[in-house]
Structures are given as C-alpha cells and as structure tokens.
mmCIF file as gemmi writes it, N, C-alpha and C atoms, coordinates in Angstrom:
data_model
loop_
_atom_site.group_PDB
_atom_site.id
_atom_site.type_symbol
_atom_site.label_atom_id
_atom_site.label_alt_id
_atom_site.label_comp_id
_atom_site.label_asym_id
_atom_site.label_entity_id
_atom_site.label_seq_id
_atom_site.pdbx_PDB_ins_code
_atom_site.Cartn_x
_atom_site.Cartn_y
_atom_site.Cartn_z
_atom_site.occupancy
_atom_site.B_iso_or_equiv
_atom_site.pdbx_formal_charge
_atom_site.auth_seq_id
_atom_site.auth_asym_id
_atom_site.pdbx_PDB_model_num
ATOM 1 N N . UNK Axp A 1 ? 8.23 -14.368 -10.11 1 0 ? 1 A 1
ATOM 2 C CA . UNK Axp A 1 ? 6.977 -13.283 -9.985 1 0 ? 1 A 1
ATOM 3 C C . UNK Axp A 1 ? 6.009 -13.742 -9.947 1 0 ? 1 A 1
ATOM 4 N N . UNK Axp A 2 ? 5.89 -14.799 -9.867 1 0 ? 2 A 1
ATOM 5 C CA . UNK Axp A 2 ? 4.303 -15.712 -9.538 1 0 ? 2 A 1
ATOM 6 C C . UNK Axp A 2 ? 4.021 -14.758 -9.089 1 0 ? 2 A 1
ATOM 7 N N . UNK Axp A 3 ? 2.294 -14.98 -8.641 1 0 ? 3 A 1
ATOM 8 C CA . UNK Axp A 3 ? 1.808 -15.132 -7.571 1 0 ? 3 A 1
ATOM 9 C C . UNK Axp A 3 ? 1.982 -13.135 -7.29 1 0 ? 3 A 1
ATOM 10 N N . UNK Axp A 4 ? 2.606 -11.634 -8.213 1 0 ? 4 A 1
ATOM 11 C CA . UNK Axp A 4 ? 2.841 -10.591 -8.143 1 0 ? 4 A 1
ATOM 12 C C . UNK Axp A 4 ? 1.717 -10.016 -8.668 1 0 ? 4 A 1
ATOM 13 N N . UNK Axp A 5 ? 0.476 -9.39 -7.798 1 0 ? 5 A 1
ATOM 14 C CA . UNK Axp A 5 ? -0.767 -8.49 -8.887 1 0 ? 5 A 1
ATOM 15 C C . UNK Axp A 5 ? -0.073 -7.814 -9.329 1 0 ? 5 A 1
ATOM 16 N N . UNK Axp A 6 ? -0.987 -7.691 -10.133 1 0 ? 6 A 1
ATOM 17 C CA . UNK Axp A 6 ? -0.414 -6.338 -11.509 1 0 ? 6 A 1
ATOM 18 C C . UNK Axp A 6 ? -0.999 -5.119 -11.127 1 0 ? 6 A 1
ATOM 19 N N . UNK Axp A 7 ? -1.9 -5.01 -10.24 1 0 ? 7 A 1
ATOM 20 C CA . UNK Axp A 7 ? -2.731 -4.131 -9.803 1 0 ? 7 A 1
ATOM 21 C C . UNK Axp A 7 ? -2.414 -3.53 -7.91 1 0 ? 7 A 1
ATOM 22 N N . UNK Axp A 8 ? -1.577 -2.507 -7.295 1 0 ? 8 A 1
ATOM 23 C CA . UNK Axp A 8 ? -0.837 -2.222 -6.346 1 0 ? 8 A 1
ATOM 24 C C . UNK Axp A 8 ? -1.823 -0.814 -5.623 1 0 ? 8 A 1
ATOM 25 N N . UNK Axp A 9 ? -2.677 -0.754 -4.412 1 0 ? 9 A 1
ATOM 26 C CA . UNK Axp A 9 ? -3.017 0.547 -4.543 1 0 ? 9 A 1
ATOM 27 C C . UNK Axp A 9 ? -2.438 0.835 -3.177 1 0 ? 9 A 1
ATOM 28 N N . UNK Axp A 10 ? -1.982 1.84 -3.675 1 0 ? 10 A 1
ATOM 29 C CA . UNK Axp A 10 ? -1.081 3.184 -2.26 1 0 ? 10 A 1
ATOM 30 C C . UNK Axp A 10 ? -2.033 3.845 -1.954 1 0 ? 10 A 1
ATOM 31 N N . UNK Axp A 11 ? -2.229 3.727 -0.779 1 0 ? 11 A 1
ATOM 32 C CA . UNK Axp A 11 ? -3.214 4.226 -0.085 1 0 ? 11 A 1
ATOM 33 C C . UNK Axp A 11 ? -2.629 5.86 0.922 1 0 ? 11 A 1
ATOM 34 N N . UNK Axp A 12 ? -3.173 6.614 1.167 1 0 ? 12 A 1
ATOM 35 C CA . UNK Axp A 12 ? -2.743 8.121 1.027 1 0 ? 12 A 1
ATOM 36 C C . UNK Axp A 12 ? -3.219 8.497 2.821 1 0 ? 12 A 1
ATOM 37 N N . UNK Axp A 13 ? -2.057 8.921 3.565 1 0 ? 13 A 1
ATOM 38 C CA . UNK Axp A 13 ? -3.657 9.346 4.642 1 0 ? 13 A 1
ATOM 39 C C . UNK Axp A 13 ? -2.347 11.1 4.74 1 0 ? 13 A 1
ATOM 40 N N . UNK Axp A 14 ? -2.901 12.173 4.854 1 0 ? 14 A 1
ATOM 41 C CA . UNK Axp A 14 ? -2.573 13.126 5.349 1 0 ? 14 A 1
ATOM 42 C C . UNK Axp A 14 ? -1.88 12.961 6.499 1 0 ? 14 A 1
ATOM 43 N N . UNK Axp A 15 ? -0.617 13.982 6.878 1 0 ? 15 A 1
ATOM 44 C CA . UNK Axp A 15 ? -0.271 13.921 8.141 1 0 ? 15 A 1
ATOM 45 C C . UNK Axp A 15 ? -0.948 14.307 9.487 1 0 ? 15 A 1
ATOM 46 N N . UNK Axp A 16 ? -0.593 13.764 10.335 1 0 ? 16 A 1
ATOM 47 C CA . UNK Axp A 16 ? -1.574 14.99 11.9 1 0 ? 16 A 1
ATOM 48 C C . UNK Axp A 16 ? -0.664 16.297 12.12 1 0 ? 16 A 1
ATOM 49 N N . UNK Axp A 17 ? -1.494 17.05 12.433 1 0 ? 17 A 1
ATOM 50 C CA . UNK Axp A 17 ? -1.364 18.31 13.026 1 0 ? 17 A 1
ATOM 51 C C . UNK Axp A 17 ? -0.487 19.36 11.352 1 0 ? 17 A 1
ATOM 52 N N . UNK Axp A 18 ? -0.659 18.511 9.847 1 0 ? 18 A 1
ATOM 53 C CA . UNK Axp A 18 ? 0.155 18.995 8.949 1 0 ? 18 A 1
ATOM 54 C C . UNK Axp A 18 ? -0.757 20.916 8.938 1 0 ? 18 A 1
ATOM 55 N N . UNK Axp A 19 ? -0.069 21.947 7.927 1 0 ? 19 A 1
ATOM 56 C CA . UNK Axp A 19 ? -0.838 22.944 8.422 1 0 ? 19 A 1
ATOM 57 C C . UNK Axp A 19 ? -1.711 23.115 6.807 1 0 ? 19 A 1
ATOM 58 N N . UNK Axp A 20 ? -1.045 22.094 6.508 1 0 ? 20 A 1
ATOM 59 C CA . UNK Axp A 20 ? -2.331 22.174 4.562 1 0 ? 20 A 1
ATOM 60 C C . UNK Axp A 20 ? -1.914 21.11 4.095 1 0 ? 20 A 1
ATOM 61 N N . UNK Axp A 21 ? -2.428 20.526 2.837 1 0 ? 21 A 1
ATOM 62 C CA . UNK Axp A 21 ? -1.76 19.846 1.466 1 0 ? 21 A 1
ATOM 63 C C . UNK Axp A 21 ? -2.056 20.486 0.891 1 0 ? 21 A 1
ATOM 64 N N . UNK Axp A 22 ? -0.939 20.179 -0.121 1 0 ? 22 A 1
ATOM 65 C CA . UNK Axp A 22 ? -1.551 20.768 -1.03 1 0 ? 22 A 1
ATOM 66 C C . UNK Axp A 22 ? -2.646 21.024 -1.769 1 0 ? 22 A 1
ATOM 67 N N . UNK Axp A 23 ? -3.071 21.968 -1.99 1 0 ? 23 A 1
ATOM 68 C CA . UNK Axp A 23 ? -4.978 22.603 -1.798 1 0 ? 23 A 1
ATOM 69 C C . UNK Axp A 23 ? -5.024 21.296 -3.967 1 0 ? 23 A 1
ATOM 70 N N . UNK Axp A 24 ? -4.186 21.261 -4.463 1 0 ? 24 A 1
ATOM 71 C CA . UNK Axp A 24 ? -4.187 20.647 -5.843 1 0 ? 24 A 1
ATOM 72 C C . UNK Axp A 24 ? -4.453 19.307 -5.666 1 0 ? 24 A 1
ATOM 73 N N . UNK Axp A 25 ? -4.48 18.561 -3.973 1 0 ? 25 A 1
ATOM 74 C CA . UNK Axp A 25 ? -4.803 16.976 -4.254 1 0 ? 25 A 1
ATOM 75 C C . UNK Axp A 25 ? -6.406 16.732 -4.225 1 0 ? 25 A 1
ATOM 76 N N . UNK Axp A 26 ? -6.772 15.521 -4.583 1 0 ? 26 A 1
ATOM 77 C CA . UNK Axp A 26 ? -7.845 15.402 -4.521 1 0 ? 26 A 1
ATOM 78 C C . UNK Axp A 26 ? -7.987 14.911 -3.499 1 0 ? 26 A 1
ATOM 79 N N . UNK Axp A 27 ? -9.467 15.222 -2.595 1 0 ? 27 A 1
ATOM 80 C CA . UNK Axp A 27 ? -9.951 14.759 -0.751 1 0 ? 27 A 1
ATOM 81 C C . UNK Axp A 27 ? -9.991 13.646 -1.16 1 0 ? 27 A 1
ATOM 82 N N . UNK Axp A 28 ? -10.777 12.616 -2.31 1 0 ? 28 A 1
ATOM 83 C CA . UNK Axp A 28 ? -11.392 11.789 -2.058 1 0 ? 28 A 1
ATOM 84 C C . UNK Axp A 28 ? -10.523 10.52 -2.202 1 0 ? 28 A 1
ATOM 85 N N . UNK Axp A 29 ? -8.505 11.007 -2.381 1 0 ? 29 A 1
ATOM 86 C CA . UNK Axp A 29 ? -7.675 10.614 -1.888 1 0 ? 29 A 1
ATOM 87 C C . UNK Axp A 29 ? -7.363 9.774 -0.954 1 0 ? 29 A 1
ATOM 88 N N . UNK Axp A 30 ? -8.12 11.11 0.385 1 0 ? 30 A 1
ATOM 89 C CA . UNK Axp A 30 ? -8.061 10.144 1.788 1 0 ? 30 A 1
ATOM 90 C C . UNK Axp A 30 ? -8.979 9.964 2.569 1 0 ? 30 A 1
ATOM 91 N N . UNK Axp A 31 ? -10.41 9.391 1.332 1 0 ? 31 A 1
ATOM 92 C CA . UNK Axp A 31 ? -11.577 9.067 1.806 1 0 ? 31 A 1
ATOM 93 C C . UNK Axp A 31 ? -11.814 7.563 1.587 1 0 ? 31 A 1
ATOM 94 N N . UNK Axp A 32 ? -10.59 7.288 0.35 1 0 ? 32 A 1
ATOM 95 C CA . UNK Axp A 32 ? -11.574 5.808 -0.065 1 0 ? 32 A 1
ATOM 96 C C . UNK Axp A 32 ? -12.529 6.516 -1.56 1 0 ? 32 A 1
ATOM 97 N N . UNK Axp A 33 ? -12.503 7.22 -1.814 1 0 ? 33 A 1
ATOM 98 C CA . UNK Axp A 33 ? -13.506 7.65 -2.732 1 0 ? 33 A 1
ATOM 99 C C . UNK Axp A 33 ? -12.342 7.738 -4.109 1 0 ? 33 A 1
ATOM 100 N N . UNK Axp A 34 ? -11.281 7.815 -3.897 1 0 ? 34 A 1
ATOM 101 C CA . UNK Axp A 34 ? -10.188 7.145 -5.275 1 0 ? 34 A 1
ATOM 102 C C . UNK Axp A 34 ? -8.856 7.422 -4.119 1 0 ? 34 A 1
ATOM 103 N N . UNK Axp A 35 ? -7.918 6.533 -5.513 1 0 ? 35 A 1
ATOM 104 C CA . UNK Axp A 35 ? -7.221 6.046 -5.074 1 0 ? 35 A 1
ATOM 105 C C . UNK Axp A 35 ? -5.597 6.029 -5.849 1 0 ? 35 A 1
ATOM 106 N N . UNK Axp A 36 ? -4.716 6.105 -5.693 1 0 ? 36 A 1
ATOM 107 C CA . UNK Axp A 36 ? -3.217 5.253 -5.681 1 0 ? 36 A 1
ATOM 108 C C . UNK Axp A 36 ? -3.224 4.246 -6.139 1 0 ? 36 A 1
ATOM 109 N N . UNK Axp A 37 ? -3.005 3.327 -7.85 1 0 ? 37 A 1
ATOM 110 C CA . UNK Axp A 37 ? -2.564 2.745 -8.347 1 0 ? 37 A 1
ATOM 111 C C . UNK Axp A 37 ? -1.067 2.618 -8.664 1 0 ? 37 A 1
ATOM 112 N N . UNK Axp A 38 ? -0.367 1.546 -8.611 1 0 ? 38 A 1
ATOM 113 C CA . UNK Axp A 38 ? 0.652 1.077 -9.387 1 0 ? 38 A 1
ATOM 114 C C . UNK Axp A 38 ? 0.197 -0.051 -10.197 1 0 ? 38 A 1
ATOM 115 N N . UNK Axp A 39 ? 0.15 0.569 -11.853 1 0 ? 39 A 1
ATOM 116 C CA . UNK Axp A 39 ? -0.419 -0.813 -12.648 1 0 ? 39 A 1
ATOM 117 C C . UNK Axp A 39 ? 1.095 -1.395 -13.322 1 0 ? 39 A 1
ATOM 118 N N . UNK Axp A 40 ? 1.313 -2.512 -13.184 1 0 ? 40 A 1
ATOM 119 C CA . UNK Axp A 40 ? 1.975 -3.458 -14.058 1 0 ? 40 A 1
ATOM 120 C C . UNK Axp A 40 ? 2.22 -3.649 -15.437 1 0 ? 40 A 1
ATOM 121 N N . UNK Axp A 41 ? 2.441 -2.903 -16.166 1 0 ? 41 A 1
ATOM 122 C CA . UNK Axp A 41 ? 1.842 -3.125 -17.999 1 0 ? 41 A 1
ATOM 123 C C . UNK Axp A 41 ? 2.412 -4.427 -18.275 1 0 ? 41 A 1
ATOM 124 N N . UNK Axp A 42 ? 1.888 -4.798 -19.499 1 0 ? 42 A 1
ATOM 125 C CA . UNK Axp A 42 ? 1.826 -5.534 -20.494 1 0 ? 42 A 1
ATOM 126 C C . UNK Axp A 42 ? 3.627 -5.754 -20.558 1 0 ? 42 A 1
ATOM 127 N N . UNK Axp A 43 ? 4.121 -4.651 -21.144 1 0 ? 43 A 1
ATOM 128 C CA . UNK Axp A 43 ? 5.563 -4.46 -20.803 1 0 ? 43 A 1
ATOM 129 C C . UNK Axp A 43 ? 6.536 -4.67 -19.874 1 0 ? 43 A 1
ATOM 130 N N . UNK Axp A 44 ? 6.191 -4.683 -18.902 1 0 ? 44 A 1
ATOM 131 C CA . UNK Axp A 44 ? 6.78 -5.186 -18.03 1 0 ? 44 A 1
ATOM 132 C C . UNK Axp A 44 ? 7.341 -3.407 -16.996 1 0 ? 44 A 1
ATOM 133 N N . UNK Axp A 45 ? 6.485 -2.658 -16.971 1 0 ? 45 A 1
ATOM 134 C CA . UNK Axp A 45 ? 6.872 -1.484 -16.913 1 0 ? 45 A 1
ATOM 135 C C . UNK Axp A 45 ? 6.006 -1.344 -15.949 1 0 ? 45 A 1
ATOM 136 N N . UNK Axp A 46 ? 6.357 -0.109 -14.504 1 0 ? 46 A 1
ATOM 137 C CA . UNK Axp A 46 ? 5.068 0.264 -13.268 1 0 ? 46 A 1
ATOM 138 C C . UNK Axp A 46 ? 5.121 1.556 -14.433 1 0 ? 46 A 1
ATOM 139 N N . UNK Axp A 47 ? 3.403 2.011 -14.339 1 0 ? 47 A 1
ATOM 140 C CA . UNK Axp A 47 ? 2.713 3.465 -14.329 1 0 ? 47 A 1
ATOM 141 C C . UNK Axp A 47 ? 2.054 3.435 -12.848 1 0 ? 47 A 1
ATOM 142 N N . UNK Axp A 48 ? 1.925 4.545 -12.426 1 0 ? 48 A 1
ATOM 143 C CA . UNK Axp A 48 ? 0.816 5.367 -11.594 1 0 ? 48 A 1
ATOM 144 C C . UNK Axp A 48 ? -0.029 5.465 -12.522 1 0 ? 48 A 1
ATOM 145 N N . UNK Axp A 49 ? -1.352 5.372 -11.533 1 0 ? 49 A 1
ATOM 146 C CA . UNK Axp A 49 ? -2.706 6.104 -12.262 1 0 ? 49 A 1
ATOM 147 C C . UNK Axp A 49 ? -3.107 6.184 -10.574 1 0 ? 49 A 1
ATOM 148 N N . UNK Axp A 50 ? -4.763 7.006 -10.617 1 0 ? 50 A 1
ATOM 149 C CA . UNK Axp A 50 ? -5.723 7.597 -10.371 1 0 ? 50 A 1
ATOM 150 C C . UNK Axp A 50 ? -7.679 6.591 -10.593 1 0 ? 50 A 1
ATOM 151 N N . UNK Axp A 51 ? -7.36 6.337 -9.656 1 0 ? 51 A 1
ATOM 152 C CA . UNK Axp A 51 ? -9.434 5.747 -10.616 1 0 ? 51 A 1
ATOM 153 C C . UNK Axp A 51 ? -9.409 6.395 -11.099 1 0 ? 51 A 1
ATOM 154 N N . UNK Axp A 52 ? -10.11 7.751 -10.574 1 0 ? 52 A 1
ATOM 155 C CA . UNK Axp A 52 ? -10.67 8.945 -11.228 1 0 ? 52 A 1
ATOM 156 C C . UNK Axp A 52 ? -9.693 10.598 -11.469 1 0 ? 52 A 1
ATOM 157 N N . UNK Axp A 53 ? -9.368 10.477 -12.617 1 0 ? 53 A 1
ATOM 158 C CA . UNK Axp A 53 ? -8.607 11.896 -12.924 1 0 ? 53 A 1
ATOM 159 C C . UNK Axp A 53 ? -7.146 11.501 -13.417 1 0 ? 53 A 1
ATOM 160 N N . UNK Axp A 54 ? -6.043 12.282 -13.728 1 0 ? 54 A 1
ATOM 161 C CA . UNK Axp A 54 ? -5.271 11.912 -14.313 1 0 ? 54 A 1
ATOM 162 C C . UNK Axp A 54 ? -4.358 12.88 -13.155 1 0 ? 54 A 1
ATOM 163 N N . UNK Axp A 55 ? -3.069 11.614 -13.263 1 0 ? 55 A 1
ATOM 164 C CA . UNK Axp A 55 ? -2.14 11.939 -11.769 1 0 ? 55 A 1
ATOM 165 C C . UNK Axp A 55 ? -0.914 13.382 -12.283 1 0 ? 55 A 1
ATOM 166 N N . UNK Axp A 56 ? -0.372 13.915 -11.254 1 0 ? 56 A 1
ATOM 167 C CA . UNK Axp A 56 ? 0.493 15.097 -11.352 1 0 ? 56 A 1
ATOM 168 C C . UNK Axp A 56 ? 1.858 14.738 -12.69 1 0 ? 56 A 1
ATOM 169 N N . UNK Axp A 57 ? 2.387 15.548 -13.688 1 0 ? 57 A 1
ATOM 170 C CA . UNK Axp A 57 ? 3.07 15.543 -14.498 1 0 ? 57 A 1
ATOM 171 C C . UNK Axp A 57 ? 4.77 15.128 -13.656 1 0 ? 57 A 1
ATOM 172 N N . UNK Axp A 58 ? 4.791 15.2 -12.621 1 0 ? 58 A 1
ATOM 173 C CA . UNK Axp A 58 ? 5.933 14.774 -11.598 1 0 ? 58 A 1
ATOM 174 C C . UNK Axp A 58 ? 5.79 12.398 -11.287 1 0 ? 58 A 1
ATOM 175 N N . UNK Axp A 59 ? 4.618 12.316 -11.288 1 0 ? 59 A 1
ATOM 176 C CA . UNK Axp A 59 ? 4.319 11.118 -11.653 1 0 ? 59 A 1
ATOM 177 C C . UNK Axp A 59 ? 3.806 10.079 -13.285 1 0 ? 59 A 1
ATOM 178 N N . UNK Axp A 60 ? 3.526 10.927 -13.914 1 0 ? 60 A 1
ATOM 179 C CA . UNK Axp A 60 ? 3.684 10.416 -15.274 1 0 ? 60 A 1
ATOM 180 C C . UNK Axp A 60 ? 4.882 9.963 -15.744 1 0 ? 60 A 1
ATOM 181 N N . UNK Axp A 61 ? 5.24 8.909 -15.067 1 0 ? 61 A 1
ATOM 182 C CA . UNK Axp A 61 ? 6.362 7.923 -15.606 1 0 ? 61 A 1
ATOM 183 C C . UNK Axp A 61 ? 6.281 7.124 -16.227 1 0 ? 61 A 1
ATOM 184 N N . UNK Axp A 62 ? 7.32 5.936 -16.219 1 0 ? 62 A 1
ATOM 185 C CA . UNK Axp A 62 ? 7.168 4.528 -16.552 1 0 ? 62 A 1
ATOM 186 C C . UNK Axp A 62 ? 8.67 3.891 -15.649 1 0 ? 62 A 1
ATOM 187 N N . UNK Axp A 63 ? 8.519 3.134 -14.598 1 0 ? 63 A 1
ATOM 188 C CA . UNK Axp A 63 ? 9.095 2.071 -13.706 1 0 ? 63 A 1
ATOM 189 C C . UNK Axp A 63 ? 10.241 1.441 -14.074 1 0 ? 63 A 1
ATOM 190 N N . UNK Axp A 64 ? 10.659 0.648 -13.691 1 0 ? 64 A 1
ATOM 191 C CA . UNK Axp A 64 ? 11.218 -0.352 -14.099 1 0 ? 64 A 1
ATOM 192 C C . UNK Axp A 64 ? 11.014 -1.351 -12.565 1 0 ? 64 A 1
ATOM 193 N N . UNK Axp A 65 ? 10.169 -0.928 -11.652 1 0 ? 65 A 1
ATOM 194 C CA . UNK Axp A 65 ? 10.741 -1.791 -10.46 1 0 ? 65 A 1
ATOM 195 C C . UNK Axp A 65 ? 8.831 -1.392 -9.92 1 0 ? 65 A 1
ATOM 196 N N . UNK Axp A 66 ? 8.215 -1.549 -8.809 1 0 ? 66 A 1
ATOM 197 C CA . UNK Axp A 66 ? 6.994 -1.219 -8.026 1 0 ? 66 A 1
ATOM 198 C C . UNK Axp A 66 ? 8.387 -0.674 -7.181 1 0 ? 66 A 1
ATOM 199 N N . UNK Axp A 67 ? 9.472 -0.796 -6.78 1 0 ? 67 A 1
ATOM 200 C CA . UNK Axp A 67 ? 10.034 -0.035 -5.557 1 0 ? 67 A 1
ATOM 201 C C . UNK Axp A 67 ? 10.255 1.554 -6.038 1 0 ? 67 A 1
ATOM 202 N N . UNK Axp A 68 ? 10.606 1.384 -7.354 1 0 ? 68 A 1
ATOM 203 C CA . UNK Axp A 68 ? 10.959 3.031 -8.105 1 0 ? 68 A 1
ATOM 204 C C . UNK Axp A 68 ? 9.334 3.8 -8.038 1 0 ? 68 A 1
ATOM 205 N N . UNK Axp A 69 ? 8.621 2.607 -8.032 1 0 ? 69 A 1
ATOM 206 C CA . UNK Axp A 69 ? 7.444 3.792 -8.28 1 0 ? 69 A 1
ATOM 207 C C . UNK Axp A 69 ? 6.602 4.298 -6.576 1 0 ? 69 A 1
ATOM 208 N N . UNK Axp A 70 ? 7.364 3.397 -5.9 1 0 ? 70 A 1
ATOM 209 C CA . UNK Axp A 70 ? 7.034 3.735 -4.389 1 0 ? 70 A 1
ATOM 210 C C . UNK Axp A 70 ? 7.773 4.886 -4.343 1 0 ? 70 A 1
ATOM 211 N N . UNK Axp A 71 ? 9.008 4.432 -4.516 1 0 ? 71 A 1
ATOM 212 C CA . UNK Axp A 71 ? 9.805 5.463 -4.129 1 0 ? 71 A 1
ATOM 213 C C . UNK Axp A 71 ? 9.421 7.032 -4.381 1 0 ? 71 A 1
ATOM 214 N N . UNK Axp A 72 ? 9.254 6.93 -5.596 1 0 ? 72 A 1
ATOM 215 C CA . UNK Axp A 72 ? 8.579 8.814 -6.464 1 0 ? 72 A 1
ATOM 216 C C . UNK Axp A 72 ? 7.323 8.703 -6.187 1 0 ? 72 A 1
ATOM 217 N N . UNK Axp A 73 ? 6.449 7.989 -5.397 1 0 ? 73 A 1
ATOM 218 C CA . UNK Axp A 73 ? 5.051 8.667 -4.782 1 0 ? 73 A 1
ATOM 219 C C . UNK Axp A 73 ? 5.591 9.012 -4.154 1 0 ? 73 A 1
ATOM 220 N N . UNK Axp A 74 ? 6.152 8.181 -2.802 1 0 ? 74 A 1
ATOM 221 C CA . UNK Axp A 74 ? 6.343 8.578 -1.929 1 0 ? 74 A 1
ATOM 222 C C . UNK Axp A 74 ? 7.385 10.045 -1.485 1 0 ? 74 A 1
ATOM 223 N N . UNK Axp A 75 ? 8.066 10.521 -2.534 1 0 ? 75 A 1
ATOM 224 C CA . UNK Axp A 75 ? 8.797 11.972 -2.529 1 0 ? 75 A 1
ATOM 225 C C . UNK Axp A 75 ? 8.011 13.04 -3.057 1 0 ? 75 A 1
ATOM 226 N N . UNK Axp A 76 ? 6.94 12.387 -4.006 1 0 ? 76 A 1
ATOM 227 C CA . UNK Axp A 76 ? 6.224 13.665 -4.555 1 0 ? 76 A 1
ATOM 228 C C . UNK Axp A 76 ? 4.972 13.9 -3.238 1 0 ? 76 A 1
ATOM 229 N N . UNK Axp A 77 ? 4.532 12.875 -2.695 1 0 ? 77 A 1
ATOM 230 C CA . UNK Axp A 77 ? 3.327 12.893 -1.208 1 0 ? 77 A 1
ATOM 231 C C . UNK Axp A 77 ? 4.335 13.421 -0.553 1 0 ? 77 A 1
ATOM 232 N N . UNK Axp A 78 ? 5.758 13.432 -0.249 1 0 ? 78 A 1
ATOM 233 C CA . UNK Axp A 78 ? 5.447 14.488 1.151 1 0 ? 78 A 1
ATOM 234 C C . UNK Axp A 78 ? 5.85 15.815 1.152 1 0 ? 78 A 1
ATOM 235 N N . UNK Axp A 79 ? 6.145 16.254 -0.134 1 0 ? 79 A 1
ATOM 236 C CA . UNK Axp A 79 ? 6.044 17.677 -0.23 1 0 ? 79 A 1
ATOM 237 C C . UNK Axp A 79 ? 5.076 18.606 0.464 1 0 ? 79 A 1
ATOM 238 N N . UNK Axp A 80 ? 4.067 17.154 0.336 1 0 ? 80 A 1
ATOM 239 C CA . UNK Axp A 80 ? 2.833 18.151 0.576 1 0 ? 80 A 1
ATOM 240 C C . UNK Axp A 80 ? 1.961 17.538 1.473 1 0 ? 80 A 1
ATOM 241 N N . UNK Axp A 81 ? 2.801 17.608 2.412 1 0 ? 81 A 1
ATOM 242 C CA . UNK Axp A 81 ? 2.402 16.821 4.293 1 0 ? 81 A 1
ATOM 243 C C . UNK Axp A 81 ? 1.706 15.11 4.523 1 0 ? 81 A 1
ATOM 244 N N . UNK Axp A 82 ? 1.617 14.451 3.123 1 0 ? 82 A 1
ATOM 245 C CA . UNK Axp A 82 ? 0.801 13.335 2.508 1 0 ? 82 A 1
ATOM 246 C C . UNK Axp A 82 ? 1.68 12.174 3.133 1 0 ? 82 A 1
ATOM 247 N N . UNK Axp A 83 ? 1.268 11.025 3.709 1 0 ? 83 A 1
ATOM 248 C CA . UNK Axp A 83 ? 2.243 9.718 3.621 1 0 ? 83 A 1
ATOM 249 C C . UNK Axp A 83 ? 1.907 8.653 3.034 1 0 ? 83 A 1
ATOM 250 N N . UNK Axp A 84 ? 2.805 7.492 2.936 1 0 ? 84 A 1
ATOM 251 C CA . UNK Axp A 84 ? 2.217 5.875 2.01 1 0 ? 84 A 1
ATOM 252 C C . UNK Axp A 84 ? 1.241 5.658 3.364 1 0 ? 84 A 1
ATOM 253 N N . UNK Axp A 85 ? 0.354 6.021 3.369 1 0 ? 85 A 1
ATOM 254 C CA . UNK Axp A 85 ? -0.3 4.863 5.074 1 0 ? 85 A 1
ATOM 255 C C . UNK Axp A 85 ? -0.435 3.121 4.618 1 0 ? 85 A 1
ATOM 256 N N . UNK Axp A 86 ? -0.612 2.835 3.433 1 0 ? 86 A 1
ATOM 257 C CA . UNK Axp A 86 ? -0.462 1.513 3.48 1 0 ? 86 A 1
ATOM 258 C C . UNK Axp A 86 ? -0.965 0.892 1.607 1 0 ? 86 A 1
ATOM 259 N N . UNK Axp A 87 ? 0.178 -0.17 1.441 1 0 ? 87 A 1
ATOM 260 C CA . UNK Axp A 87 ? 0.425 -0.73 0.154 1 0 ? 87 A 1
ATOM 261 C C . UNK Axp A 87 ? -1.208 -1.928 0.556 1 0 ? 87 A 1
ATOM 262 N N . UNK Axp A 88 ? -2.058 -2.059 -0.852 1 0 ? 88 A 1
ATOM 263 C CA . UNK Axp A 88 ? -3.224 -2.674 -0.836 1 0 ? 88 A 1
ATOM 264 C C . UNK Axp A 88 ? -2.535 -3.929 -1.979 1 0 ? 88 A 1
ATOM 265 N N . UNK Axp A 89 ? -1.977 -5.122 -2.012 1 0 ? 89 A 1
ATOM 266 C CA . UNK Axp A 89 ? -2.201 -5.686 -3.169 1 0 ? 89 A 1
ATOM 267 C C . UNK Axp A 89 ? -3.421 -6.693 -3.753 1 0 ? 89 A 1
C-alpha cells in the first residue's frame, strides 16, 4: 500500500438528459464547490465525507477497501441520476 493516498476525491456529474437529480443533493458537488472524499483512516478503514456538510445516512459507513466505498457511492448516486465522473488521487 505504499504510495497510496489517504484522501481520494470522487468527482460527480449529473447524467445528461436526466429529468432531475434528487433535490437533496448539494449542487456544489457538480461545479467543484464541494467534493465527496474517500478517506483512509488510521485504523485502516475507509469512510466517505463531503468537504462541506454531512453525507447522507446510507454513506455513513466504514469500508474495508476503497473499492467497497466506491461501489457504495456509485450505487447511492446511481439512483439519483448522478455518475462518478473520475477519481482524483
């Protein structure tokens, strides 16, 4: 795990032609004013956090791997017409 970053930004994008994204989402997530971060904690577990505000209840978990955190985020945002655009180390 050498060279692995402890904070990965998960960039989000609204789907083109989506009728709406859930109104509860912070619009700053789509213009760079807020980010979803996957944080590797000292105990070796990953968690999801926003730069500003609290993540929704389904994302308030601890994950044993980054891939599990990412899969959970993708599942949550998929139902809200939002895609993961890129992962920034």
